[in-house]
N, C-alpha and C positions, 0 to 999 in steps of 0.2 A: 539279355533280351529274351522275351517270351513270344512265341508265335501263338496266335489265337485264331480259331475258326471265325471268320468275319461275321457269320450269321449270329454268333453269340454276342456280338457287340451291336447288333441291330441292323446290320446290312442285309437288305432283302435279296440274298443270293441263294437261299434254300431252294431246292428243286421246285417247290410249289410257288415260288416267288415271294414267299414270306421270310421271316427270320426267327431266330431262337433267342431273342434278347434276354440277357441275364445281367442284372446290375453289378453283381459281384465280379463277373468277368469283365464287363465294360469298365469298371473302375481301374483295372490294371492298365488299360489303354489310356484312360484319363491321367493316370499317374506318370505316363511316359515309359512304362516298363514293358510295353508290348507292341507288336506290329500285327496287322490283320492279314490273313491269307484266305483265299477260297480256291482250293486246288481244282475244283470242277470248272469254275469260270476260267482260271488260268490255263486249263487244258483245252479251252475252246468251246465248252458247252454253253448253250444259252440259258437264260433264266426268264421265265420258268421253263422247265423241262420235265419229261417223264421221270418217275422214280427209277432208280437203278440198284442192282444188287450183284454181289460177287458170286460166281459159280466156279468151282474147281473141276477141271477136266484134264485127265492125263498128266497130273502133277503141275499144271499151270493154272493160274488164276485169270479169269475173264470177267469183265463187267458188262452186263446187259441191261438195257432199259426194259421197262415192262412190256414194250411191244416187240422185243426180241432183237433190237438194234444193238450191235456190238460197239461199245464205247470204251473198250479197254485202252486203246491208244490215247484217247483224251484223258482218261484217268491217270495213266502212266506219265503223260506229258505234264499234267498238273502237279503230280507228285515230284517230278524232277525239278520243276520250276520252284516249288515250295522249298525243296532242299537247297537250291541255289540261293534263295533269299535267306534261308537259315544261316548258311555259311557267310554271306555278306554282312549280316548283322550280328554275327557271333551268337546266335540263339543257342541256348543250352536246354530249353524246355519248350514244350508246346502243349497248350490246352485245346483239345480237339473235340468236336461234336460227337457225342456218343452214337453208336450204331450206324453211322454214315459209311457208305462204301468207300469213301475217301478217307474220312477222319476217324472212323470208329476205332475205339481202343478196348480190346479184350472181348467185346461182343459186337457182332454184326448180324445182319439178316442172312438167311441161308440160301437165297437165290431163287426161292419158289414164289416170292411175292405174296406169302401167306402170313407175314409178320412173325414168322418163326425165327427165333434168335439162336445163334450158335456162337461158340468160342471162336475168336478170330480178330484180326485187325484189318482196317481199311487199307487201301493201296498207299496212301500218303503216310498214314500212321506207321505202317510197316517199314517204309523206306526211311523215315526219320529215325525210328528206333534202330534200324540196322546201321545207321550212321552215327550212333552215339548220342542222339538227342533224347532226353527224357520226355516221354509222351504220356500225358495225363488226360484221362477221360473227363469231359465236362461234368458228367454226373458226379464223379468223385470229388472234383474241385468245388462244385456248387453245394454239395452235401457236407462239405467240411472234412471229408476223409483224407484229403491231401491239402496242405497249406503251402502257400508260396509267399 
């Protein structure tokens, strides 16, 4: 089973209230090979919501909304819920939305809200990877760099 960021399959759970629909990703769901997750909603955040980015301070990662609200707890809760689902469905892979503070794989925004990208993983992507689940960037999958 494959976990997929729900926004990629057309669920309007993106912070702006929109989605990031991609037919190639949605086809995995249609085939019955995937299950949808939205760690930010599962962590208790509403949709729509302000954008959020990860900031590292004193060796710890925090997630702040654009207005300065600390939403680290909700992001961590959503990541843990996602991991529990992964375990229950025996997921071995996850295709997650690129650059997201939850789902970003390899590249995330730097916490300055200036659209500056840095190397790193979102809160959920890191937790899944740390627990042996192969985490794939939606960009890499959509562009055909990784096939499933």
